mmCIF file of the N, C-alpha and C atoms, coordinates in Angstrom:
data_MODEL
# 
_entry.id   MODEL 
# 
loop_
_atom_site.group_PDB 
_atom_site.id 
_atom_site.type_symbol 
_atom_site.label_atom_id 
_atom_site.label_alt_id 
_atom_site.label_comp_id 
_atom_site.label_asym_id 
_atom_site.label_entity_id 
_atom_site.label_seq_id 
_atom_site.pdbx_PDB_ins_code 
_atom_site.Cartn_x 
_atom_site.Cartn_y 
_atom_site.Cartn_z 
_atom_site.occupancy 
_atom_site.B_iso_or_equiv 
_atom_site.pdbx_formal_charge 
_atom_site.auth_seq_id 
_atom_site.auth_comp_id 
_atom_site.auth_asym_id 
_atom_site.auth_atom_id 
_atom_site.pdbx_PDB_model_num 
ATOM 1   N N  . MET A 1 1  ? -3.748  7.801  -42.262 1.00 0.00 ? 1  MET A N  1 
ATOM 2   C CA . MET A 1 1  ? -3.842  8.487  -40.934 1.00 0.00 ? 1  MET A CA 1 
ATOM 3   C C  . MET A 1 1  ? -3.225  7.046  -40.172 1.00 0.00 ? 1  MET A C  1 
ATOM 4   N N  . GLU A 1 2  ? -1.880  7.190  -39.562 1.00 0.00 ? 2  GLU A N  1 
ATOM 5   C CA . GLU A 1 2  ? -1.511  6.071  -38.391 1.00 0.00 ? 2  GLU A CA 1 
ATOM 6   C C  . GLU A 1 2  ? -1.979  6.744  -36.815 1.00 0.00 ? 2  GLU A C  1 
ATOM 7   N N  . VAL A 1 3  ? -2.494  5.807  -36.508 1.00 0.00 ? 3  VAL A N  1 
ATOM 8   C CA . VAL A 1 3  ? -2.741  5.803  -35.090 1.00 0.00 ? 3  VAL A CA 1 
ATOM 9   C C  . VAL A 1 3  ? -2.058  4.944  -33.474 1.00 0.00 ? 3  VAL A C  1 
ATOM 10  N N  . SER A 1 4  ? -1.784  5.248  -33.175 1.00 0.00 ? 4  SER A N  1 
ATOM 11  C CA . SER A 1 4  ? -0.898  4.702  -32.471 1.00 0.00 ? 4  SER A CA 1 
ATOM 12  C C  . SER A 1 4  ? -1.324  4.609  -31.062 1.00 0.00 ? 4  SER A C  1 
ATOM 13  N N  . LEU A 1 5  ? -0.995  2.941  -30.849 1.00 0.00 ? 5  LEU A N  1 
ATOM 14  C CA . LEU A 1 5  ? -1.794  2.133  -29.548 1.00 0.00 ? 5  LEU A CA 1 
ATOM 15  C C  . LEU A 1 5  ? -1.511  2.522  -28.622 1.00 0.00 ? 5  LEU A C  1 
ATOM 16  N N  . VAL A 1 6  ? -0.597  3.059  -27.933 1.00 0.00 ? 6  VAL A N  1 
ATOM 17  C CA . VAL A 1 6  ? 0.264   3.096  -27.086 1.00 0.00 ? 6  VAL A CA 1 
ATOM 18  C C  . VAL A 1 6  ? -0.690  4.388  -25.477 1.00 0.00 ? 6  VAL A C  1 
ATOM 19  N N  . PRO A 1 7  ? -1.377  5.371  -25.598 1.00 0.00 ? 7  PRO A N  1 
ATOM 20  C CA . PRO A 1 7  ? -2.727  6.167  -25.150 1.00 0.00 ? 7  PRO A CA 1 
ATOM 21  C C  . PRO A 1 7  ? -3.365  4.963  -24.832 1.00 0.00 ? 7  PRO A C  1 
ATOM 22  N N  . PHE A 1 8  ? -4.003  3.770  -25.267 1.00 0.00 ? 8  PHE A N  1 
ATOM 23  C CA . PHE A 1 8  ? -4.712  2.349  -24.747 1.00 0.00 ? 8  PHE A CA 1 
ATOM 24  C C  . PHE A 1 8  ? -4.329  1.698  -24.154 1.00 0.00 ? 8  PHE A C  1 
ATOM 25  N N  . ALA A 1 9  ? -2.725  1.262  -24.380 1.00 0.00 ? 9  ALA A N  1 
ATOM 26  C CA . ALA A 1 9  ? -2.238  0.963  -23.756 1.00 0.00 ? 9  ALA A CA 1 
ATOM 27  C C  . ALA A 1 9  ? -1.429  1.357  -22.797 1.00 0.00 ? 9  ALA A C  1 
ATOM 28  N N  . LYS A 1 10 ? -1.325  2.478  -21.841 1.00 0.00 ? 10 LYS A N  1 
ATOM 29  C CA . LYS A 1 10 ? -1.295  3.182  -20.933 1.00 0.00 ? 10 LYS A CA 1 
ATOM 30  C C  . LYS A 1 10 ? -2.940  3.168  -19.927 1.00 0.00 ? 10 LYS A C  1 
ATOM 31  N N  . ALA A 1 11 ? -3.809  3.454  -21.175 1.00 0.00 ? 11 ALA A N  1 
ATOM 32  C CA . ALA A 1 11 ? -4.905  3.560  -20.135 1.00 0.00 ? 11 ALA A CA 1 
ATOM 33  C C  . ALA A 1 11 ? -5.309  1.789  -19.544 1.00 0.00 ? 11 ALA A C  1 
ATOM 34  N N  . ALA A 1 12 ? -5.173  0.879  -19.913 1.00 0.00 ? 12 ALA A N  1 
ATOM 35  C CA . ALA A 1 12 ? -5.822  -0.293 -19.960 1.00 0.00 ? 12 ALA A CA 1 
ATOM 36  C C  . ALA A 1 12 ? -5.187  -0.367 -18.692 1.00 0.00 ? 12 ALA A C  1 
ATOM 37  N N  . VAL A 1 13 ? -3.402  -0.699 -18.962 1.00 0.00 ? 13 VAL A N  1 
ATOM 38  C CA . VAL A 1 13 ? -2.794  -1.551 -17.253 1.00 0.00 ? 13 VAL A CA 1 
ATOM 39  C C  . VAL A 1 13 ? -2.858  -0.066 -16.537 1.00 0.00 ? 13 VAL A C  1 
ATOM 40  N N  . MET A 1 14 ? -3.755  0.596  -16.273 1.00 0.00 ? 14 MET A N  1 
ATOM 41  C CA . MET A 1 14 ? -3.939  1.868  -15.196 1.00 0.00 ? 14 MET A CA 1 
ATOM 42  C C  . MET A 1 14 ? -5.026  1.341  -14.483 1.00 0.00 ? 14 MET A C  1 
ATOM 43  N N  . ALA A 1 15 ? -6.046  1.268  -15.969 1.00 0.00 ? 15 ALA A N  1 
ATOM 44  C CA . ALA A 1 15 ? -7.009  0.135  -15.232 1.00 0.00 ? 15 ALA A CA 1 
ATOM 45  C C  . ALA A 1 15 ? -7.692  -0.370 -14.363 1.00 0.00 ? 15 ALA A C  1 
ATOM 46  N N  . ILE A 1 16 ? -6.134  -1.264 -14.889 1.00 0.00 ? 16 ILE A N  1 
ATOM 47  C CA . ILE A 1 16 ? -6.814  -2.922 -14.146 1.00 0.00 ? 16 ILE A CA 1 
ATOM 48  C C  . ILE A 1 16 ? -5.432  -2.424 -13.485 1.00 0.00 ? 16 ILE A C  1 
ATOM 49  N N  . GLY A 1 17 ? -4.507  -2.748 -13.615 1.00 0.00 ? 17 GLY A N  1 
ATOM 50  C CA . GLY A 1 17 ? -3.517  -2.582 -12.447 1.00 0.00 ? 17 GLY A CA 1 
ATOM 51  C C  . GLY A 1 17 ? -3.841  -1.295 -11.277 1.00 0.00 ? 17 GLY A C  1 
ATOM 52  N N  . VAL A 1 18 ? -4.958  -0.621 -11.133 1.00 0.00 ? 18 VAL A N  1 
ATOM 53  C CA . VAL A 1 18 ? -4.772  -0.479 -10.516 1.00 0.00 ? 18 VAL A CA 1 
ATOM 54  C C  . VAL A 1 18 ? -6.074  -0.467 -9.000  1.00 0.00 ? 18 VAL A C  1 
ATOM 55  N N  . ALA A 1 19 ? -7.433  -0.863 -9.965  1.00 0.00 ? 19 ALA A N  1 
ATOM 56  C CA . ALA A 1 19 ? -8.516  -1.789 -9.311  1.00 0.00 ? 19 ALA A CA 1 
ATOM 57  C C  . ALA A 1 19 ? -7.787  -2.806 -9.182  1.00 0.00 ? 19 ALA A C  1 
ATOM 58  N N  . PHE A 1 20 ? -7.499  -3.978 -8.544  1.00 0.00 ? 20 PHE A N  1 
ATOM 59  C CA . PHE A 1 20 ? -7.340  -4.932 -8.260  1.00 0.00 ? 20 PHE A CA 1 
ATOM 60  C C  . PHE A 1 20 ? -6.415  -4.290 -6.653  1.00 0.00 ? 20 PHE A C  1 
ATOM 61  N N  . PRO A 1 21 ? -5.622  -3.140 -6.195  1.00 0.00 ? 21 PRO A N  1 
ATOM 62  C CA . PRO A 1 21 ? -5.019  -2.757 -5.273  1.00 0.00 ? 21 PRO A CA 1 
ATOM 63  C C  . PRO A 1 21 ? -6.082  -1.786 -5.020  1.00 0.00 ? 21 PRO A C  1 
ATOM 64  N N  . ALA A 1 22 ? -6.724  -1.364 -5.682  1.00 0.00 ? 22 ALA A N  1 
ATOM 65  C CA . ALA A 1 22 ? -8.415  -1.110 -4.451  1.00 0.00 ? 22 ALA A CA 1 
ATOM 66  C C  . ALA A 1 22 ? -9.726  -2.034 -3.885  1.00 0.00 ? 22 ALA A C  1 
ATOM 67  N N  . TYR A 1 23 ? -9.134  -3.063 -4.640  1.00 0.00 ? 23 TYR A N  1 
ATOM 68  C CA . TYR A 1 23 ? -10.299 -4.081 -3.978  1.00 0.00 ? 23 TYR A CA 1 
ATOM 69  C C  . TYR A 1 23 ? -10.225 -4.809 -3.032  1.00 0.00 ? 23 TYR A C  1 
ATOM 70  N N  . SER A 1 24 ? -8.202  -5.412 -3.211  1.00 0.00 ? 24 SER A N  1 
ATOM 71  C CA . SER A 1 24 ? -8.213  -5.428 -2.243  1.00 0.00 ? 24 SER A CA 1 
ATOM 72  C C  . SER A 1 24 ? -7.637  -4.807 -0.768  1.00 0.00 ? 24 SER A C  1 
ATOM 73  N N  . ILE A 1 25 ? -7.736  -3.379 -0.922  1.00 0.00 ? 25 ILE A N  1 
ATOM 74  C CA . ILE A 1 25 ? -7.299  -2.732 0.259   1.00 0.00 ? 25 ILE A CA 1 
ATOM 75  C C  . ILE A 1 25 ? -9.478  -1.795 0.064   1.00 0.00 ? 25 ILE A C  1 
ATOM 76  N N  . GLY A 1 26 ? -9.861  -2.487 0.235   1.00 0.00 ? 26 GLY A N  1 
ATOM 77  C CA . GLY A 1 26 ? -11.767 -2.632 0.667   1.00 0.00 ? 26 GLY A CA 1 
ATOM 78  C C  . GLY A 1 26 ? -11.712 -3.731 1.419   1.00 0.00 ? 26 GLY A C  1 
ATOM 79  N N  . LYS A 1 27 ? -11.211 -4.631 0.707   1.00 0.00 ? 27 LYS A N  1 
ATOM 80  C CA . LYS A 1 27 ? -11.931 -5.974 1.716   1.00 0.00 ? 27 LYS A CA 1 
ATOM 81  C C  . LYS A 1 27 ? -10.855 -6.088 2.905   1.00 0.00 ? 27 LYS A C  1 
ATOM 82  N N  . ILE A 1 28 ? -9.528  -5.729 2.505   1.00 0.00 ? 28 ILE A N  1 
ATOM 83  C CA . ILE A 1 28 ? -8.746  -5.729 4.094   1.00 0.00 ? 28 ILE A CA 1 
ATOM 84  C C  . ILE A 1 28 ? -9.618  -4.825 5.043   1.00 0.00 ? 28 ILE A C  1 
ATOM 85  N N  . GLY A 1 29 ? -9.836  -3.523 4.389   1.00 0.00 ? 29 GLY A N  1 
ATOM 86  C CA . GLY A 1 29 ? -10.900 -3.207 5.722   1.00 0.00 ? 29 GLY A CA 1 
ATOM 87  C C  . GLY A 1 29 ? -12.091 -3.329 6.233   1.00 0.00 ? 29 GLY A C  1 
ATOM 88  N N  . ALA A 1 30 ? -13.062 -3.982 4.926   1.00 0.00 ? 30 ALA A N  1 
ATOM 89  C CA . ALA A 1 30 ? -14.493 -4.645 5.254   1.00 0.00 ? 30 ALA A CA 1 
ATOM 90  C C  . ALA A 1 30 ? -13.586 -5.693 6.237   1.00 0.00 ? 30 ALA A C  1 
ATOM 91  N N  . GLN A 1 31 ? -12.281 -6.768 6.368   1.00 0.00 ? 31 GLN A N  1 
ATOM 92  C CA . GLN A 1 31 ? -12.255 -7.715 7.434   1.00 0.00 ? 31 GLN A CA 1 
ATOM 93  C C  . GLN A 1 31 ? -11.842 -7.407 8.778   1.00 0.00 ? 31 GLN A C  1 
ATOM 94  N N  . ALA A 1 32 ? -10.940 -5.765 8.385   1.00 0.00 ? 32 ALA A N  1 
ATOM 95  C CA . ALA A 1 32 ? -10.570 -5.645 9.594   1.00 0.00 ? 32 ALA A CA 1 
ATOM 96  C C  . ALA A 1 32 ? -11.689 -5.026 10.417  1.00 0.00 ? 32 ALA A C  1 
ATOM 97  N N  . MET A 1 33 ? -12.798 -4.711 10.318  1.00 0.00 ? 33 MET A N  1 
ATOM 98  C CA . MET A 1 33 ? -13.070 -4.240 10.588  1.00 0.00 ? 33 MET A CA 1 
ATOM 99  C C  . MET A 1 33 ? -14.535 -4.898 11.371  1.00 0.00 ? 33 MET A C  1 
ATOM 100 N N  . GLU A 1 34 ? -15.311 -5.944 9.994   1.00 0.00 ? 34 GLU A N  1 
ATOM 101 C CA . GLU A 1 34 ? -15.831 -7.385 10.757  1.00 0.00 ? 34 GLU A CA 1 
ATOM 102 C C  . GLU A 1 34 ? -15.439 -7.695 12.320  1.00 0.00 ? 34 GLU A C  1 
ATOM 103 N N  . SER A 1 35 ? -13.992 -8.729 12.385  1.00 0.00 ? 35 SER A N  1 
ATOM 104 C CA . SER A 1 35 ? -13.645 -8.986 13.602  1.00 0.00 ? 35 SER A CA 1 
ATOM 105 C C  . SER A 1 35 ? -12.835 -8.406 14.182  1.00 0.00 ? 35 SER A C  1 
ATOM 106 N N  . ILE A 1 36 ? -12.967 -6.672 14.605  1.00 0.00 ? 36 ILE A N  1 
ATOM 107 C CA . ILE A 1 36 ? -12.740 -5.733 15.413  1.00 0.00 ? 36 ILE A CA 1 
ATOM 108 C C  . ILE A 1 36 ? -13.576 -6.098 16.049  1.00 0.00 ? 36 ILE A C  1 
ATOM 109 N N  . GLY A 1 37 ? -15.298 -5.410 14.701  1.00 0.00 ? 37 GLY A N  1 
ATOM 110 C CA . GLY A 1 37 ? -16.719 -5.703 15.179  1.00 0.00 ? 37 GLY A CA 1 
ATOM 111 C C  . GLY A 1 37 ? -17.045 -7.226 16.232  1.00 0.00 ? 37 GLY A C  1 
ATOM 112 N N  . ARG A 1 38 ? -16.527 -8.413 16.018  1.00 0.00 ? 38 ARG A N  1 
ATOM 113 C CA . ARG A 1 38 ? -16.851 -9.310 16.680  1.00 0.00 ? 38 ARG A CA 1 
ATOM 114 C C  . ARG A 1 38 ? -16.271 -9.377 17.533  1.00 0.00 ? 38 ARG A C  1 
ATOM 115 N N  . ASN A 1 39 ? -14.765 -8.758 17.903  1.00 0.00 ? 39 ASN A N  1 
ATOM 116 C CA . ASN A 1 39 ? -14.084 -9.167 19.190  1.00 0.00 ? 39 ASN A CA 1 
ATOM 117 C C  . ASN A 1 39 ? -12.991 -7.977 19.732  1.00 0.00 ? 39 ASN A C  1 
ATOM 118 N N  . PRO A 1 40 ? -13.544 -6.776 20.111  1.00 0.00 ? 40 PRO A N  1 
ATOM 119 C CA . PRO A 1 40 ? -13.732 -5.488 20.246  1.00 0.00 ? 40 PRO A CA 1 
ATOM 120 C C  . PRO A 1 40 ? -12.126 -4.958 20.889  1.00 0.00 ? 40 PRO A C  1 
ATOM 121 N N  . GLU A 1 41 ? -11.604 -6.167 22.095  1.00 0.00 ? 41 GLU A N  1 
ATOM 122 C CA . GLU A 1 41 ? -10.790 -6.180 22.429  1.00 0.00 ? 41 GLU A CA 1 
ATOM 123 C C  . GLU A 1 41 ? -9.356  -6.175 21.560  1.00 0.00 ? 41 GLU A C  1 
ATOM 124 N N  . SER A 1 42 ? -9.349  -7.455 20.469  1.00 0.00 ? 42 SER A N  1 
ATOM 125 C CA . SER A 1 42 ? -8.403  -7.020 19.331  1.00 0.00 ? 42 SER A CA 1 
ATOM 126 C C  . SER A 1 42 ? -8.218  -5.973 18.617  1.00 0.00 ? 42 SER A C  1 
ATOM 127 N N  . ALA A 1 43 ? -8.667  -5.070 18.964  1.00 0.00 ? 43 ALA A N  1 
ATOM 128 C CA . ALA A 1 43 ? -8.434  -3.760 17.876  1.00 0.00 ? 43 ALA A CA 1 
ATOM 129 C C  . ALA A 1 43 ? -6.420  -3.260 17.409  1.00 0.00 ? 43 ALA A C  1 
ATOM 130 N N  . SER A 1 44 ? -6.650  -3.466 18.854  1.00 0.00 ? 44 SER A N  1 
ATOM 131 C CA . SER A 1 44 ? -4.745  -2.591 19.271  1.00 0.00 ? 44 SER A CA 1 
ATOM 132 C C  . SER A 1 44 ? -4.073  -4.386 18.688  1.00 0.00 ? 44 SER A C  1 
ATOM 133 N N  . LYS A 1 45 ? -3.935  -4.957 18.506  1.00 0.00 ? 45 LYS A N  1 
ATOM 134 C CA . LYS A 1 45 ? -3.899  -5.863 18.048  1.00 0.00 ? 45 LYS A CA 1 
ATOM 135 C C  . LYS A 1 45 ? -4.141  -5.971 15.938  1.00 0.00 ? 45 LYS A C  1 
ATOM 136 N N  . ILE A 1 46 ? -4.986  -6.015 15.714  1.00 0.00 ? 46 ILE A N  1 
ATOM 137 C CA . ILE A 1 46 ? -5.233  -5.763 13.953  1.00 0.00 ? 46 ILE A CA 1 
ATOM 138 C C  . ILE A 1 46 ? -4.709  -4.475 14.017  1.00 0.00 ? 46 ILE A C  1 
ATOM 139 N N  . LEU A 1 47 ? -4.275  -3.787 13.929  1.00 0.00 ? 47 LEU A N  1 
ATOM 140 C CA . LEU A 1 47 ? -4.509  -1.892 14.018  1.00 0.00 ? 47 LEU A CA 1 
ATOM 141 C C  . LEU A 1 47 ? -3.350  -2.048 12.501  1.00 0.00 ? 47 LEU A C  1 
ATOM 142 N N  . VAL A 1 48 ? -2.158  -3.009 12.834  1.00 0.00 ? 48 VAL A N  1 
ATOM 143 C CA . VAL A 1 48 ? -0.722  -2.191 13.123  1.00 0.00 ? 48 VAL A CA 1 
ATOM 144 C C  . VAL A 1 48 ? -0.439  -3.318 11.286  1.00 0.00 ? 48 VAL A C  1 
ATOM 145 N N  . PRO A 1 49 ? -1.315  -4.947 11.495  1.00 0.00 ? 49 PRO A N  1 
ATOM 146 C CA . PRO A 1 49 ? -0.656  -5.630 10.214  1.00 0.00 ? 49 PRO A CA 1 
ATOM 147 C C  . PRO A 1 49 ? -2.188  -4.775 9.314   1.00 0.00 ? 49 PRO A C  1 
ATOM 148 N N  . MET A 1 50 ? -2.931  -4.551 9.847   1.00 0.00 ? 50 MET A N  1 
ATOM 149 C CA . MET A 1 50 ? -4.222  -4.445 8.767   1.00 0.00 ? 50 MET A CA 1 
ATOM 150 C C  . MET A 1 50 ? -3.680  -3.007 7.703   1.00 0.00 ? 50 MET A C  1 
ATOM 151 N N  . LEU A 1 51 ? -2.637  -2.080 8.586   1.00 0.00 ? 51 LEU A N  1 
ATOM 152 C CA . LEU A 1 51 ? -2.065  -0.665 8.266   1.00 0.00 ? 51 LEU A CA 1 
ATOM 153 C C  . LEU A 1 51 ? -1.263  -1.599 6.820   1.00 0.00 ? 51 LEU A C  1 
ATOM 154 N N  . LEU A 1 52 ? -0.586  -2.494 6.968   1.00 0.00 ? 52 LEU A N  1 
ATOM 155 C CA . LEU A 1 52 ? 0.676   -2.929 6.956   1.00 0.00 ? 52 LEU A CA 1 
ATOM 156 C C  . LEU A 1 52 ? 0.227   -3.799 5.314   1.00 0.00 ? 52 LEU A C  1 
ATOM 157 N N  . SER A 1 53 ? -0.988  -4.092 5.648   1.00 0.00 ? 53 SER A N  1 
ATOM 158 C CA . SER A 1 53 ? -1.163  -4.542 3.883   1.00 0.00 ? 53 SER A CA 1 
ATOM 159 C C  . SER A 1 53 ? -2.267  -3.801 2.927   1.00 0.00 ? 53 SER A C  1 
ATOM 160 N N  . CYS A 1 54 ? -2.588  -2.627 3.298   1.00 0.00 ? 54 CYS A N  1 
ATOM 161 C CA . CYS A 1 54 ? -2.893  -2.188 2.814   1.00 0.00 ? 54 CYS A CA 1 
ATOM 162 C C  . CYS A 1 54 ? -1.811  -0.900 2.237   1.00 0.00 ? 54 CYS A C  1 
ATOM 163 N N  . ALA A 1 55 ? -0.534  -0.640 3.464   1.00 0.00 ? 55 ALA A N  1 
ATOM 164 C CA . ALA A 1 55 ? 0.997   -0.531 2.585   1.00 0.00 ? 55 ALA A CA 1 
ATOM 165 C C  . ALA A 1 55 ? 1.598   -0.883 1.427   1.00 0.00 ? 55 ALA A C  1 
ATOM 166 N N  . PHE A 1 56 ? 1.225   -2.200 1.474   1.00 0.00 ? 56 PHE A N  1 
ATOM 167 C CA . PHE A 1 56 ? 1.481   -3.070 0.251   1.00 0.00 ? 56 PHE A CA 1 
ATOM 168 C C  . PHE A 1 56 ? 0.776   -3.117 -0.896  1.00 0.00 ? 56 PHE A C  1 
ATOM 169 N N  . ALA A 1 57 ? -0.234  -3.052 -0.593  1.00 0.00 ? 57 ALA A N  1 
ATOM 170 C CA . ALA A 1 57 ? -1.209  -3.204 -2.259  1.00 0.00 ? 57 ALA A CA 1 
ATOM 171 C C  . ALA A 1 57 ? -1.459  -1.796 -2.298  1.00 0.00 ? 57 ALA A C  1 
ATOM 172 N N  . GLU A 1 58 ? -1.389  -0.706 -1.702  1.00 0.00 ? 58 GLU A N  1 
ATOM 173 C CA . GLU A 1 58 ? -0.821  0.849  -2.340  1.00 0.00 ? 58 GLU A CA 1 
ATOM 174 C C  . GLU A 1 58 ? 0.370   0.961  -2.658  1.00 0.00 ? 58 GLU A C  1 
ATOM 175 N N  . ALA A 1 59 ? 0.939   -0.078 -2.704  1.00 0.00 ? 59 ALA A N  1 
ATOM 176 C CA . ALA A 1 59 ? 2.857   -0.197 -2.828  1.00 0.00 ? 59 ALA A CA 1 
ATOM 177 C C  . ALA A 1 59 ? 2.174   -0.910 -4.274  1.00 0.00 ? 59 ALA A C  1 
ATOM 178 N N  . ILE A 1 60 ? 1.485   -1.728 -4.746  1.00 0.00 ? 60 ILE A N  1 
ATOM 179 C CA . ILE A 1 60 ? 1.612   -2.452 -6.532  1.00 0.00 ? 60 ILE A CA 1 
ATOM 180 C C  . ILE A 1 60 ? 0.563   -1.278 -7.041  1.00 0.00 ? 60 ILE A C  1 
ATOM 181 N N  . ALA A 1 61 ? -0.686  -0.613 -6.737  1.00 0.00 ? 61 ALA A N  1 
ATOM 182 C CA . ALA A 1 61 ? -0.823  0.714  -7.201  1.00 0.00 ? 61 ALA A CA 1 
ATOM 183 C C  . ALA A 1 61 ? 0.408   1.803  -7.596  1.00 0.00 ? 61 ALA A C  1 
ATOM 184 N N  . ILE A 1 62 ? 1.043   1.901  -6.526  1.00 0.00 ? 62 ILE A N  1 
ATOM 185 C CA . ILE A 1 62 ? 2.208   2.974  -7.115  1.00 0.00 ? 62 ILE A CA 1 
ATOM 186 C C  . ILE A 1 62 ? 3.014   2.161  -8.177  1.00 0.00 ? 62 ILE A C  1 
ATOM 187 N N  . TYR A 1 63 ? 3.916   1.313  -8.456  1.00 0.00 ? 63 TYR A N  1 
ATOM 188 C CA . TYR A 1 63 ? 4.042   -0.006 -9.393  1.00 0.00 ? 63 TYR A CA 1 
ATOM 189 C C  . TYR A 1 63 ? 3.093   0.200  -10.551 1.00 0.00 ? 63 TYR A C  1 
ATOM 190 N N  . VAL A 1 64 ? 1.980   0.526  -10.218 1.00 0.00 ? 64 VAL A N  1 
ATOM 191 C CA . VAL A 1 64 ? 2.013   -0.053 -11.803 1.00 0.00 ? 64 VAL A CA 1 
ATOM 192 C C  . VAL A 1 64 ? 1.261   0.952  -12.488 1.00 0.00 ? 64 VAL A C  1 
ATOM 193 N N  . LEU A 1 65 ? 1.105   2.394  -12.000 1.00 0.00 ? 65 LEU A N  1 
ATOM 194 C CA . LEU A 1 65 ? 1.577   3.889  -12.578 1.00 0.00 ? 65 LEU A CA 1 
ATOM 195 C C  . LEU A 1 65 ? 2.854   3.563  -12.617 1.00 0.00 ? 65 LEU A C  1 
ATOM 196 N N  . VAL A 1 66 ? 3.903   3.574  -12.628 1.00 0.00 ? 66 VAL A N  1 
ATOM 197 C CA . VAL A 1 66 ? 5.321   4.380  -12.935 1.00 0.00 ? 66 VAL A CA 1 
ATOM 198 C C  . VAL A 1 66 ? 5.737   3.604  -14.785 1.00 0.00 ? 66 VAL A C  1 
ATOM 199 N N  . ILE A 1 67 ? 5.163   2.048  -14.026 1.00 0.00 ? 67 ILE A N  1 
ATOM 200 C CA . ILE A 1 67 ? 5.740   1.327  -15.358 1.00 0.00 ? 67 ILE A CA 1 
ATOM 201 C C  . ILE A 1 67 ? 4.616   1.301  -15.720 1.00 0.00 ? 67 ILE A C  1 
ATOM 202 N N  . ALA A 1 68 ? 3.772   2.392  -16.313 1.00 0.00 ? 68 ALA A N  1 
ATOM 203 C CA . ALA A 1 68 ? 2.730   2.536  -17.049 1.00 0.00 ? 68 ALA A CA 1 
ATOM 204 C C  . ALA A 1 68 ? 2.459   3.933  -17.904 1.00 0.00 ? 68 ALA A C  1 
ATOM 205 N N  . PHE A 1 69 ? 3.904   5.167  -17.231 1.00 0.00 ? 69 PHE A N  1 
ATOM 206 C CA . PHE A 1 69 ? 4.187   5.773  -17.155 1.00 0.00 ? 69 PHE A CA 1 
ATOM 207 C C  . PHE A 1 69 ? 5.602   5.882  -17.930 1.00 0.00 ? 69 PHE A C  1 
ATOM 208 N N  . THR A 1 70 ? 6.578   4.797  -17.474 1.00 0.00 ? 70 THR A N  1 
ATOM 209 C CA . THR A 1 70 ? 7.297   4.114  -18.586 1.00 0.00 ? 70 THR A CA 1 
ATOM 210 C C  . THR A 1 70 ? 6.930   4.306  -19.936 1.00 0.00 ? 70 THR A C  1 
ATOM 211 N N  . ILE A 1 71 ? 6.332   3.084  -20.153 1.00 0.00 ? 71 ILE A N  1 
ATOM 212 C CA . ILE A 1 71 ? 5.950   2.751  -21.486 1.00 0.00 ? 71 ILE A CA 1 
ATOM 213 C C  . ILE A 1 71 ? 6.206   3.512  -23.201 1.00 0.00 ? 71 ILE A C  1 
# 
């Protein structure tokens, strides 16, 4: 009986490829909240770059999932 490694490859790509963007989104949010806590007046200046950074990190996770499902 022959075992295919494709499902294991998909699982590994998804696990690794989604873990790092999730970590980076958490780190972005934590640093943004820390900087807003230090300087509350800068909240409006920090919010937009934080959201853009989170969107780009999420896009990487979406690209990983698309690649994993096309394997």
